[in-house]
C-alpha positions as CSV (number, residue, x, y, z in Angstrom):
1,X,0.0,0.0,0.0
2,X,1.3,3.4,-0.8
3,X,1.9,5.9,2.0
4,X,2.0,8.9,-0.2
5,X,-1.3,8.5,-1.9
6,X,-2.3,11.5,-3.9
7,X,-6.0,12.2,-4.6
8,X,-7.4,14.3,-7.4
9,X,-9.1,17.5,-6.5
10,X,-12.8,18.2,-6.9
11,X,-14.9,21.2,-6.2
12,X,-15.1,20.9,-2.4
13,X,-11.8,19.0,-1.8
14,X,-10.6,15.6,-2.9
15,X,-12.5,13.1,-5.0
16,X,-14.8,11.3,-2.5
17,X,-14.8,8.0,-4.4
18,X,-11.0,7.8,-4.5
19,X,-10.8,8.6,-0.8
20,X,-13.4,6.0,0.0
21,X,-11.7,3.4,-2.2
22,X,-8.4,4.2,-0.6
23,X,-9.9,3.9,2.9
24,X,-11.5,0.5,1.8
25,X,-8.2,-0.7,0.6
26,X,-6.5,0.5,3.8
27,X,-9.2,-1.2,5.9
28,X,-9.0,-4.4,3.8
29,X,-5.2,-4.4,4.1
30,X,-5.4,-3.7,7.9
31,X,-8.0,-6.4,8.4
32,X,-5.9,-8.9,6.4
33,X,-2.8,-8.0,8.5
34,X,-4.9,-8.1,11.7
35,X,-6.2,-11.6,10.7
36,X,-2.6,-12.8,10.1
37,X,-1.5,-11.3,13.5
38,X,-4.5,-12.9,15.3
39,X,-3.7,-16.3,13.7
40,X,-0.1,-15.9,14.8
41,X,-1.3,-14.9,18.3
42,X,-3.6,-17.9,18.4
43,X,-0.9,-20.2,17.2
44,X,1.6,-18.8,19.8
45,X,-1.1,-19.0,22.5
46,X,-1.8,-22.7,21.6
47,X,2.0,-23.4,21.6
48,X,2.3,-21.8,25.0
49,X,-0.6,-23.8,26.3
50,X,1.0,-27.0,25.0
51,X,4.4,-26.0,26.5
52,X,2.8,-25.2,29.9
53,X,1.0,-28.6,29.9
54,X,4.3,-30.3,29.1
55,X,6.0,-28.3,31.8
56,X,3.4,-29.3,34.3
57,X,3.6,-32.9,33.3
58,X,7.5,-32.8,33.6
59,X,7.2,-31.0,36.9
60,X,4.8,-33.6,38.2
61,X,7.0,-36.5,36.9
62,X,10.0,-34.8,38.5
63,X,8.3,-34.5,41.8
64,X,7.2,-38.1,41.7
65,X,10.7,-39.3,40.8
66,X,12.1,-37.1,43.5
67,X,9.7,-38.6,46.0
68,X,10.6,-42.1,44.8
69,X,14.3,-41.4,45.2
70,X,13.7,-39.9,48.7
71,X,11.7,-43.0,49.7
72,X,14.3,-45.3,48.3
73,X,17.0,-43.5,50.2
74,X,15.0,-43.7,53.4
75,X,14.3,-47.4,52.8
76,X,18.0,-48.0,52.1
77,X,19.0,-46.2,55.2
78,X,16.5,-48.1,57.3
79,X,17.6,-51.4,55.8
80,X,21.3,-50.6,56.3
81,X,20.5,-49.8,60.0
82,X,18.6,-53.1,60.3
83,X,21.5,-55.0,58.7
84,X,24.1,-53.3,60.9
85,X,22.0,-54.1,64.0
86,X,21.4,-57.7,62.9
87,X,25.2,-58.1,62.3
88,X,25.9,-56.6,65.7
89,X,23.5,-59.0,67.3
90,X,25.0,-62.0,65.4
91,X,28.5,-60.9,66.4
92,X,27.4,-60.7,70.1
93,X,25.7,-64.1,69.8
94,X,28.7,-65.6,68.1
95,X,31.0,-64.1,70.7
96,X,28.9,-65.5,73.5
97,X,28.9,-68.9,71.8
98,X,32.6,-68.9,71.4
99,X,33.1,-67.8,75.0
100,X,30.9,-70.7,76.1
101,X,33.0,-73.1,74.0
102,X,36.2,-71.7,75.5
103,X,34.8,-72.2,79.0
104,X,33.8,-75.8,78.1
105,X,37.2,-76.5,76.7
106,X,38.9,-74.9,79.8
107,X,36.8,-77.3,82.0
108,X,37.8,-80.2,79.8
109,X,41.4,-79.1,80.1
110,X,41.1,-78.9,83.9
111,X,39.6,-82.4,83.9
112,X,42.4,-83.7,81.7
113,X,45.0,-82.0,84.0
114,X,43.3,-83.7,87.0
115,X,43.4,-87.0,85.2
116,X,47.1,-86.5,84.3
117,X,47.8,-85.6,87.9
118,X,45.9,-88.7,89.0
119,X,47.8,-90.8,86.5
120,X,51.1,-89.4,87.7
121,X,50.2,-90.1,91.3
122,X,49.2,-93.7,90.4
123,X,52.3,-94.1,88.3
124,X,54.4,-92.8,91.2
125,X,52.6,-95.1,93.5
126,X,53.1,-98.1,91.2
127,X,56.8,-97.2,90.8
128,X,57.2,-96.9,94.5
129,X,55.5,-100.3,95.0
130,X,57.8,-101.7,92.3
131,X,60.8,-100.1,93.9
132,X,59.8,-101.4,97.3
133,X,59.2,-104.9,95.8
134,X,62.6,-104.8,94.0
135,X,64.2,-103.6,97.2
136,X,62.6,-106.4,99.1
137,X,63.7,-108.9,96.5
138,X,67.2,-107.7,96.6
139,X,67.6,-107.7,100.3
């Protein structure tokens, strides 16, 4: 569209038909541009709506994943505490079992020592009798 439109002159100013046609052309051009701009605004508005929905979905998914990770960490921490406590209890139980075995073995060792002492005493007694018998035979 021309910006420097020149109209022909008539008796009381410019030619009315030319001015009206020019205004119609301007109006038609303006409405055409306005329609294009409105279509672009609608397209951009729809695109923004789609992007917002995607963002909300991603945000929701992110929060869900974040919650799952937090729950997994809490569960892992709880399980690790339970495992450590169970291992500690097992270690205490095993220690007590071993200490009981040691005590039993000590008692067996004492019994064996008593038996050895008894055997020594009997051996000494037998040897003394043998020695006495030999002495009696030799005399």
